[in-house]
C-alpha positions, -999 to +999 in steps of 0.1 A: -552+061+198-552+036+227-573+012+207-547+013+178-518+007+202-536-022+219-544-037+185-508-034+175-496-051+206-521-080+204-510-085+168-474-088+178-483-113+207-504-134+182-477-135+155-447-138+177-429-171+172-416-170+208-450-170+223-465-196+200-464-233+209-452-258+184-471-291+188-447-321+185-462-351+168-445-383+177-456-418+165-426-440+173-442-454+204-473-466+186-452-479+155-428-499+177-448-508+207-484-501+200-496-537+201-472-548+228-473-519+252-501-495+242-501-475+274-463-470+273-466-459+236-493-435+248-472-421+275-442-417+250-461-402+221-489-382+237-474-372+271-437-370+268-437-355+232-473-343+228-473-324+261-439-319+277-418-314+245-447-293+232-444-268+260-418-249+240-433-216+251-418-223+285-386-239+274-375-239+236-369-270+217-333-261+214-330-260+252-349-292+256-325-309+231-295-298+252-312-311+284-320-344+268-286-353+253-268-342+285-291-365+305-286-394+282-248-390+279-244-387+317-262-422+319-239-436+294-267-441+269-252-439+234-276-460+215-301-451+188-320-429+213-290-407+216-286-406+177-323-397+174-319-367+199-286-355+183-305-354+150-333-334+167-308-311+182-294-305+149-330-297+136-335-275+165-306-253+156-276-266+173-246-263+150-216-285+144-193-262+163-218-259+193-223-296+196-185-300+198-183-274+226-214-289+243-199-325+243-165-312+254-182-295+284-202-326+292-169-346+293-156-328+322-187-336+343-201-368+329-169-386+320-144-387+291-153-422+278-190-412+275-182-380+257-159-399+232-188-423+225-211-394+219-187-378+195-187-407+174-224-405+168-225-368+166-197-367+139-221-388+116-251-366+123-232-334+115-210-348+086-229-332+058-222-297+072-188-297+055-189-290+018-165-302-008-150-333-021-112-327-016-089-344+010-092-316+033-129-316+033-130-353+037-107-351+067-128-323+083-159-344+081-141-372+099-137-352+130-162-336+154-140-306+165-140-276+142-108-271+120-108-234+129-089-208+110-055-208+094-028-206+122-013-174+109-001-162+143+023-191+146+028-199+109+065-189+112+070-218+135+055-244+113+066-260+081+034-264+060-001-252+068-018-257+100-053-246+115-062-236+150-096-238+168-098-228+204-121-251+221-121-239+256-106-210+276-120-220+309-106-244+337-080-261+315-076-240+282-071-263+250-074-260+213-079-284+183-047-280+161-050-295+125-019-302+102-019-308+065+002-338+054+038-332+060+032-302+083+050-301+116+060-274+142+094-265+151+114-279+181+101-261+212+100-262+249+072-253+274+093-236+301+080-235+336+094-230+371+067-252+386+041-274+369+035-266+332+040-287+303+014-298+277-009-328+270-019-338+234-048-362+225-051-374+190-084-365+172-082-377+137-056-388+110-020-399+119+008-379+133+041-378+151+055-367+184+092-367+193+113-356+224+149-348+218+171-379+220+141-403+219+124-423+192+094-407+175+059-418+189+031-423+164-002-405+173-036-419+163-071-410+174-072-414+211-034-415+217-026-394+248+009-377+249+021-362+281+048-336+276+068-325+307+078-289+312+112-280+299+115-309+275+125-301+238+101-317+214+080-314+182+048-328+168+030-328+135+013-348+107+026-379+089+037-374+053+006-390+038-021-380+063-039-350+076-038-349+114-054-332+144-048-333+180-062-315+210-035-295+229-040-289+266-018-262+284-010-276+317-011-249+344+021-239+359+043-210+374+064-187+352+054-205+320+067-196+285+068-213+251+102-211+235+104-218+199+135-233+184+149-245+151+127-263+124+127-300+121+148-306+090+137-326+060+163-352+068+151-358+102+113-358+092+117-380+061+132-409+082+096-413+095+073-438+079 
């Protein structure tokens, strides 16, 4: 009986994919530098990849991809080497949604501009994950943040269809909000006794923001809108464009969102 149990355990250890090392074969060093710097090519192909990356019984390939892309972005390296490691991260199981969250997290520690540069590369690497050839699918492929689910909880405060993806609930909570062409939210106010308000960052497409009594402001990718507390305003897509922005909730005391009347067609149709 003991021999049968021992044989069974040994078979599990032998067959387990967790315990088995996957040898990484790399030839880029010799292909690109073999004649010029053969020792460097050897260190790159045989040591870095052939030994260090191949120790995936100690640290998984997925984890090594996470460490590598974080290190490169932190140094501001956003050239072909980062593209290569993003491609490898995808092969190693990191999804479109996960890379969006990973780069967002890195942004707070390595710097916002570095993350933006990485997002541009990651968007191309994960672009084929979105299926379909309609305008919505094409738009979703143009941005790295997930579109999320239909924004049913707040649908009564929107004209048209919108989508919500909560990106982070830690430190500063924020979400990616996507609007179909012509969609906009009602006039509303972010009430607060102290602090509070909201910040918007354009992600993709073209949209609008307007405070009561002021001219509308166009929002494009990278546009930052700072919304003070207790200011009546609205935001949404242009008539001819899908649109997405990040919405950051600014911490405050006694905060409350107060939804008001819709933006009328007469008001909205004056926008170009």
